[in-house]
N, C-alpha and C positions, 0 to 999 in steps of 0.2 A: 550786329554782324552784317556786312554787305554781301549781297549775291551779285556775282559778276558774270555776264554771258561770255562764253568762249567763241571766238571766230578762228577756227583752225583751217589753214589753207594749204592744200596739196594739189599739185598740177594746176595751180591758179584757180582752184575751186574750193568752196567751203565744204569741209567734210567732217564727219564724226566717225572715228575709227574705234574698233574694239581692241582694247589693250595696246593701242598704238601701232597695230599691224597694218601696213599698206595692203590694200585689196579687201579690207574688212569693212568698208564704208557702209554705215547704216543710213547716213544722210549725205547727199551731194547736192550742192546748190551752186549755180553758175557764176554768181557775181559777189565777190567778197565785200565790195563797197556797199552795195544795196543791202546785203545781209547785216553788215555792221550798223548801217543807218536805221534799219528796221528795229534793232534793239534800242537805239536811242529814241526812236519815235514811241516805243513802249515805255519810255521813262528810265531806262537803264542809266545809272549815274556814273558808270565806269565800264570800260571794255577791256577784254583780254584777247590780244592778237597773237597767234602762233604761226610762224613760218615753217611749216613742215618740210617744204622744199629745201629751205636752208638747213634744217636739222639733218635731213638725209643727204645733204650736199648735192642737190639736184637743181641748183639755181636759187632764185629768191623771188619774193613778192614785195620788195621794199617800196616800189613806186606806189602801189595801191595802198600799202600801209601808211605811207606818208600822206597820201590824200585823205585817208580816213582820219588820221591825227589832225590834219589841218581843218577839216570840215565838220567833224562830228560834234564838236562843242562840249565833250566830256573828257575827263582824264582817261588816258590809255596806258596799259602796260603791255609791253611787246617782248617776245622772245622767239627762240628757234634759230639755231645756227649762228648765234652772236658769239664770236670767238676772237675778236680783235678789239683793241682799245679804240681804233679809228671808227669801227662800226658802232660801238657804244656811244662815242662822241657824236656821231652822225644822228643816231636815234634821239639823243637828248636834245641836240640842236633842232631836230625836226619837231620837237614838242612833246615827246613821250614823257609821261609822268614817271614811269618806272621802266627800267630795262632789265629783262630777265636773262641771267646767264646760268649755264649749267655745266656742260662737259668741260669747257675750258677752266671754269672756276674750281671744279673738283680736282682736275689734274694739276692745276697751277694756282695754289692759294695765294702766292705772292702777286700774281696778276690780279686776282680778285681784290686783294687789298689795295693795289694801285688804282684800279678803276673806281673802287668805293671811296677812296680818299679824294679822287678827282671829282666825284659826284656824290657827296655824302647824302644818305637818305634817299637816293634815287635808284639804287641797284638792288634787285632781288636775286637771290640764288635759288635755282630750281633743284631741290633735293628729292628726286623722284625715286620711288622704291618699288621693287618687285621681289616677292619671296623674301622680304626682309633686307634685301641688298639695295644699295644705291645703283641706279642704272644711268647710262649715258648714251651719247651718239644716237639720239632719236629713240631711246629705250631699247636699242639693239645690242648693247653691251653692258656688262656690269663693272663695278669699280672694286678695287682692293680696299678702299677706304670705307670704314663702317659709318653708319649714321652717327654714332656717338663720337667717333673720331672727328667727323666733320662739325658736329656741334662745338667741340672744343676749339677747332680751328677758327670758326666764325664768331666766337663769343664776343670779341672786342672789335670786330669789323663794323663799319658804319653802314649797315644794310637798311633798306626800307622794310624788308620782311623776307620770309622764306616761303617758297611755294613747294608744297608737297602733294604730288599726285601718286596715288596708290594704283600702279599699273595693273595689278591683279584684278581689280574690280572696275577699271576704267571702261566705260562704254557698254557695260553689261546690264545696266538697269536693274541691278540686284540689291542696291543699297550700299552704304558705306561699311567698311570694316571698323566697327566701334573700337576694338582693342588697339588696332594699329593707329587709328587717329588719336585716341586718347594718349597713348604712349608718346607719339611723335610731338604732339602739341605741348604736353607737359614737360618734355625734356628739352625742347628747343629754346635757345637763349634769346630768340627774336620772335616778333609777331609771326603767326603762321596763317597763310592762305591755303586752304585745303581744296583738293580736287580728287575726283575719281569715285564713281559709284553713286554720286548724289542723285537720288531718284525721287525724293518726296520732300515736302515741307518739313516733315518730321526729321529727315536726315539733316536738314539745315538747322533745326532746333537742337539736335544732338551736338552738332559741331559748335554751335554757339555755347552750349553748356560745357563742352570740353575746353573752351577758351580760344577757338579760332577767331581771327579778326575778319575773315572773309571766306567765301566759297566760290570757286570757279565752277560753273555748271555748263554742260554742253547738251548732250542728247535729251536730257529731261526737259530742257527749255524748248528745244526744236520740236519735240513731240507734245509739248504742252502738258506733260505730267506735272510740271511745276509752273505756276502762273504768277510770278511775283509782282507783276504789274497790277494784280487784283488784290494784293494784300492791303491791310489797313494802313501800313507804312510801306509803300511800294519798294521792293528790292532790298528791304532790311528786315532782319530778325531782331527783335528787341528783347 
């Protein structure tokens, strides 16, 4: 299982929020490009870029993200505010390995199918959960569609994988919710990349045991609670 560092950008700075709430920053760094490159220098084999400005409809950070994609030398998955086919095409053309879609995909499964057919194996859907419900719009609103309904909808769509962030534990450095992770991963018809609450190497080992294909990690990396560059197989749980 691969561990992927998160580079979340709000107000054009790298941040780590608690539960996705603006103003709850535990980490703020001024330069997204330098931050992304610092993870590559530590051997990270993949990057996870999130445009929180785009998610909150406050502009975007696409220019710096495109520079990261062009210069970092490792595959990148990118999400946050991607709600049009044109923007998906633009990110794929810029060299993104995977494009993460959430709100638009949940509201309009036909759109998700179109972009996935156009880019088979390159689209991830972000199915983020809070109190057991799917959340959208930068985690500020919930959906009437249940997790299990969405699993049925995406079953035959040509996705790269599914990203699941448990907002209840995101940024709180208290560990993962074992039961929620196990249930989501076992029920999902696609590979799952897990996020939210990952605080230790033991959390990563649990996710591997539950069947996760990857783990996106933020605050625990920035505070060096997890140091995957020092593992026997750097950035991977075997």
